[in-house]
N, C-alpha and C positions, 0 to 999 in steps of 0.2 A: 814120301816124307822120310827124313833121316830119323833113325831110331832114337837118338837123344832128344830130338825135338818132339817126337811122338810122346815120349815119357814125360817131358816137361808139360806138354799140352794136357796130359792126363792129370796134372796136378799132384803128381807123386813127389816131384822134386824139381829144383831149378835145373836149367840146362847143364850147368857145370856139374852139379851133383849127379845128374842122370848119366853124364859121361863117365864119372867115377864108378857108378854102379855097373855100367857096361864093362869097363876095363877090369873090374874086379871079378868078372865072370858070374854075375848074379842075374843076368837077363837071358831068357830063352825066347826065340821066335819060332813059332810052329814046332816047339819041342826041341829045337836045336840051339845050343849055346852060341851066343854072338858076343864077341868082345871088341867090336869096332863101332864107335859112336856114329860114324857116317853111314852105317849100313842102312839101305833103303827098305822101308816097309810100306805095305799097302794098308792104310787104316781100315779099309772096307773088307779086306780078306785075311790079313795076317793076325795070328794070335800071339800076343806079347805077354810074357809072365815075368815077374820079379820075385825071386825066391818063392816060387810056387803060387803066387797071387796074380790072377788075371787082371790086366788093367785096360782101360779104354779112355780115349780123350774126353775131357770135360766139355759140356756145352759152353759156348762162349758167353761171357758176361760183360756188359758194358754199363757202367754206373756213373752218374753225375752227382757229386756231393757239393753242398755249400759248406765249405770248411770254416769252422770258427777259428779264432786265434787260440793258441795254447795246445795245439795238436801237431805231432810230427807227421810228415808225409812219408812214413816208412811202415814196414810190416811189423817190426818189433823194435824195442829199445832196451839196451842192456841196463839202463838206469831206471826202468819202470815208468817212464813218462808216457802219457797218453798218446796214442797214435790214431790216425784217421780210421783204421780198421775197428777201433773201439766204437766208432759212430755207426759203422755198418752192421756190426754183429755177425753172428754165424749164419751164413747163407748156404753152407754146405760145400763151398768151393773156395780155393785160394785166390785171393785178389791182390793186385799190386797197383800202387799209385802210378798213373801215367805222367811221369815227370814229378816235380815237387813244388810245393809252396812252403815258404819259410814258416817256422814255428808261430810267429806273430802275424803272419799274413792270412787274410781271409779270402773266401770266394770259391770260384768254380774249379773243382779238381775232378778229373776223371780217374776211375779205377777199372781195371780189366784183368782177365786171365789170358788175354790174347797178346802174346809177345810181338807178333808181326804188326798188329794194330798199334801197339804202344810205340814201336820203333818209328812207324810212319808219322805218329802224332808229335814226337819230340825231336826228331832229327832235323837240324836246321835246313838241310837240302830240300825238305818237303814243304817248307814255307807255310806251315799252318799258323795263322795269326793268333796271338793271345792278347787280350785287351785288359787294361788295368785302370783303376781310378786311384790316384795317389794324392794324399793330403800332405803337403810339404811345408817346411818353414820358409818364411819370407814371401815376397811377392815376385813371382817368376815373370821376367820381362820377355817381350816378344823375341828379342835377340837370343835369349837363352832357350826358348822353345825351338828356335831355328837350329841351335846347336844339337839339341836332342834329335830333331828330325833328320839332320844330316849325318849324325853319328858322332859319338864322343870317344876319346881315347881312355881306355881302362888298362889296368895292369896286364890283362890277358889279350890286349888288342883292341882295335877300333870296332865299335858296334855298327851293325848294319843300319841303314836308314829306317826311321820309325815314323809313324803317324802320331802327331801330338796336337792336343787341343786344350786350351785353357777353359775350364768350366766356370770358375768364379774365384774371386778373392774373398777371404773371410778374415777380417782383421789383418794380422801380420802372417797369415798363412794363405796358401793357394791350393785349389783342387784342380788337378790336371788329369786328363785322359790320355793314355799312351798305349799304342799298339805295336808290338814287336813280333818278329818271326823267329828269333833265337831263343835259347833257353839256358843261358849261362847262370852259374850260381849267383844269387842275389843281384841279378842283372839290373832290374829296374831301380832298386835302391842305390846301386853303385852309379847308375847313370845320373840320378838326381844329385848324389853327392858330388859328382864330377863338375856339376854346374853351380855348386854351392847352396843347394837346397835339400838338406836331408829329409827323408821320408818320415812322417809321423805316423801315418796309417796307410795301409795298402790293401786293396781288394781286387782280385781278378774277377772281372765282370763278364768276360767272353772268351770262348775257345772255338776257333773256326767260326761257324755260323751259330753256335750254341750261346745262349745267354741264361742267366740264372732264373729269369722270369719271376714267378711267385714262390720259388723254392726257398723255404725258410732256412736260416742259419742252423747248421747241425743236421739238416735233413738231406735225404738223397732220393734219387729215382733212377729207374732203368732207362737207358736210351732206347728209342724205338728203332726198328730195323732201318727205317728211312733215314734217321739221324746218323746212324753208323755209316750207311752208304754215302751220305753227303760228305761226311768227314773223310772217308777214304777217297772219294772223288776229288776233293780239295787237295789231299796230300799227293795224289798221283797225277794231278793236272788234267783230269778228265772232266769233260763238261757234264757227264752224267754216267751212271752205271746202270746197266740193264736191270729193270725191275725184277726179272726172273733170276738174277744171279744170287747164288747162296752167299751168305756172309762167311768170311774166312774163319 
């Protein structure tokens, strides 16, 4: 494992900050100064110190949160607004949102301290589906649902095909379920705006095979090892992962 990655996994600093610490000559490996972030270390055998303090990788954490509206999907906010970490509290380890939900969007949000897991969950090439239920203005017509399903043109390019289903009409509004594999900023809202039906309320209801189930708004739970394995199998295109394989 690269030294910078090892330090980041220990929860001491981000990957970029870890690289800075190494280049500043603040890191020893087995008592020897190392100033190369790409230096390879053996987590099971090597002793890594930063300014005299021994560090070790944190145990991996995987959490599912039912995010309420009114919380930022960030670690901190310079303006003091509430973040999703305020809902988790102090569990003794640094967590990061796996992707983002908008300030006013609710629903299923993952948090983890596993950078490799996060990348597999959010990068479009891994095709991990995310499902939403959107309440939008107006009565969405079948032709418009077809537009969403085929992909619509946005300012940053055409969206990939989506799975779309009308749930119901409610007066002059519609409830629509949509499943996408991309993760562009405000993508679902922009897709509905593109067909003339702005979103009034948006909830993410699924992530991969995960659903909110009976998890109350504002509450969280830890994923089971099997749930993590299934997500990784989905992201890597494997039918299954050996039950004896250790989590990353």
